[in-house]
Every structure is written in C-alpha cells, then in structure tokens.
C-alpha positions as CSV (number, residue, x, y, z in Angstrom):
1,M,-22.3,-0.1,27.8
2,S,-22.3,-0.7,31.5
3,V,-19.0,-1.8,32.9
4,K,-18.5,-4.8,35.5
5,R,-16.0,-5.1,38.1
6,F,-14.5,-8.8,38.8
7,G,-11.1,-10.0,40.4
8,V,-8.4,-11.6,38.7
9,S,-6.3,-14.0,40.2
10,L,-2.8,-14.6,38.5
11,E,0.6,-15.7,38.9
12,E,3.2,-13.6,39.8
13,E,5.8,-14.1,36.3
14,L,1.9,-13.6,34.8
15,L,1.1,-10.7,36.2
16,E,4.4,-9.1,35.7
17,S,4.1,-9.7,32.0
18,L,0.9,-7.8,32.4
19,D,2.3,-5.1,34.2
20,N,5.0,-4.4,31.2
21,L,1.9,-4.6,28.7
22,V,0.8,-2.0,30.2
23,I,4.3,-0.2,30.3
24,D,5.3,-1.1,26.7
25,H,1.8,-0.3,24.6
26,H,1.2,3.2,27.7
27,F,-2.0,1.7,28.8
28,P,-2.9,3.8,31.8
29,N,-4.0,1.1,34.3
30,R,-4.4,-3.5,34.1
31,S,-7.7,-3.3,33.2
32,Q,-7.3,-1.1,29.9
33,A,-4.4,-4.0,28.7
34,I,-6.9,-6.6,29.8
35,R,-9.5,-5.1,27.3
36,F,-7.2,-4.7,24.8
37,L,-6.2,-8.6,25.2
38,I,-9.5,-9.8,24.6
39,K,-10.6,-7.8,22.0
40,K,-7.6,-8.7,20.0
41,N,-8.2,-12.7,20.5
42,V,-11.6,-12.2,19.8
43,V,-10.6,-10.2,16.3
44,E,-8.6,-13.4,15.7
45,S,-10.9,-15.4,16.2
46,K,-13.2,-14.1,13.7
47,W,-10.4,-14.3,11.3
48,K,-10.4,-17.9,12.1
49,E,-13.7,-18.3,11.6
50,D,-13.7,-16.5,8.1
51,M,-16.5,-13.9,9.2
52,E,-16.1,-9.9,8.0
53,V,-13.8,-7.9,9.5
54,A,-12.5,-4.4,7.6
55,G,-8.5,-3.9,7.8
56,A,-5.7,-1.9,5.7
57,L,-3.1,-3.5,3.4
58,V,0.0,-1.6,3.6
59,L,2.9,-2.7,0.6
60,I,5.8,-0.8,0.1
61,Y,7.6,-1.3,-3.5
62,D,9.9,-0.3,-6.3
63,H,7.8,1.3,-8.4
64,H,10.6,0.9,-11.0
65,K,9.8,-3.0,-11.3
66,R,8.8,-3.7,-14.8
67,D,4.5,-3.8,-15.0
68,I,4.8,-3.9,-11.1
69,Q,2.1,-1.0,-10.6
70,K,0.5,-2.8,-14.0
71,Q,-0.1,-6.2,-12.0
72,M,-1.3,-4.8,-8.6
73,T,-4.5,-2.7,-10.1
74,S,-5.3,-6.1,-12.2
75,L,-5.4,-7.9,-9.1
76,Q,-7.3,-4.9,-7.3
77,H,-9.7,-5.1,-9.7
78,D,-10.0,-8.9,-9.4
79,Y,-10.9,-8.3,-5.7
80,H,-12.7,-5.1,-6.3
81,C,-15.5,-6.4,-3.9
82,L,-13.3,-6.6,-1.1
83,I,-11.7,-3.2,-1.5
84,L,-12.9,0.8,0.3
85,S,-10.1,2.9,-1.3
86,S,-6.4,3.0,-2.1
87,Q,-4.1,5.8,-1.5
88,H,-0.2,5.9,-2.9
89,I,2.4,7.8,-1.5
90,H,5.8,8.5,-3.0
91,L,8.8,8.0,-0.4
92,D,11.8,9.0,-2.5
93,H,12.9,9.0,-6.3
94,D,12.2,4.8,-6.2
95,M,10.3,3.9,-3.3
96,C,6.3,3.8,-3.2
97,L,3.7,3.0,-0.4
98,E,0.4,2.2,-1.1
99,T,-2.3,1.9,1.8
100,I,-5.5,-0.3,0.5
101,T,-8.7,-0.2,2.4
102,V,-10.5,-3.4,2.6
103,K,-13.8,-4.7,4.1
104,G,-15.0,-8.7,3.5
105,K,-14.4,-11.9,4.9
106,A,-11.3,-12.3,6.4
107,G,-10.2,-15.2,4.0
108,K,-10.3,-13.2,1.1
109,L,-8.7,-10.5,2.8
110,V,-6.1,-12.3,3.3
111,K,-6.4,-14.3,-0.1
112,L,-5.9,-10.8,-1.5
113,A,-2.8,-9.4,0.8
114,D,-1.0,-12.7,0.2
115,K,-1.0,-12.1,-3.5
116,L,-0.3,-8.8,-3.5
117,K,3.0,-9.2,-1.4
118,A,4.1,-11.9,-3.8
119,I,4.4,-9.6,-6.7
120,K,8.2,-9.3,-7.9
121,G,9.6,-6.0,-6.5
122,I,7.1,-5.6,-3.2
123,R,9.5,-5.1,-0.7
124,H,7.4,-5.2,2.5
125,G,3.4,-5.6,2.7
126,E,1.2,-5.9,5.9
127,L,-2.7,-6.6,6.8
128,V,-3.7,-5.4,9.4
129,M,-7.5,-6.2,10.4
130,S,-10.4,-5.7,13.3
131,G,-13.9,-6.7,13.6
132,T,-16.8,-4.5,11.5
133,K,-18.4,-4.7,15.2
C-alpha cells in the first residue's frame, strides 16, 4: 500500500479540534488522526449499510440474578452463527464480565447486543464493531 500526500485546508477552530484529537488519542501526528477518522467513518458506513463486520460485545452483570446465565446462554445459542467465542471472567464475588467475539451482518450483531443488554441483571453492555477488510 503506497502513501499519497495531499494538502488540507481547515478553519482554525477545526484545526484546533484536530490537534486536540492528536493529543487526546496520543497519535504521533495529524496524518494518523485523519486516517483514524476516515477509517472510523468507513466502518460506521458499513454498519449503516448492514455489511459484514467483526466485533466484541462486553457485558458486566451480577451472576446472582435469577436465571441470568440461562437467559444469556439461550440467546447466544439462538445467534450461534454470529458468535466466534466467549470468555467469562469473575470480577468479584457477585460481578462477572463476559466478552463475546462476534462476526456477521452489522444489523444482526446490533440486534443480538440489544437483546443481551436488555436481560435483567445486566449492569452494562457495549458492542464495538470494526470492518473485516
């Protein structure tokens, strides 16, 4: 992959925002920040177009909640074709963290994530998706 150089003109406030992004994300330079923003936009477009993406769903929950693990497992079996793997971690006596690695159409991954996050006892859930190419 070859790198092409080009000039960019920005308003002063927008340039300041770009420089803040470089600082906040510890990018080595503005070019890397612009690459990040473009790739992020491309991935988000893929979500909207329901293209194939890969991702991870992170759930934090109280394992003492009645039937929570049974509900989570049942739902994961309903969407087994999207799930590549899962990892269960005990954070303390009550709380668990589950990371579910997924791949498939963005819309289906969002639907799975929404259903899992809606289970009573789930304290927090977040789906992160990225393009597969």
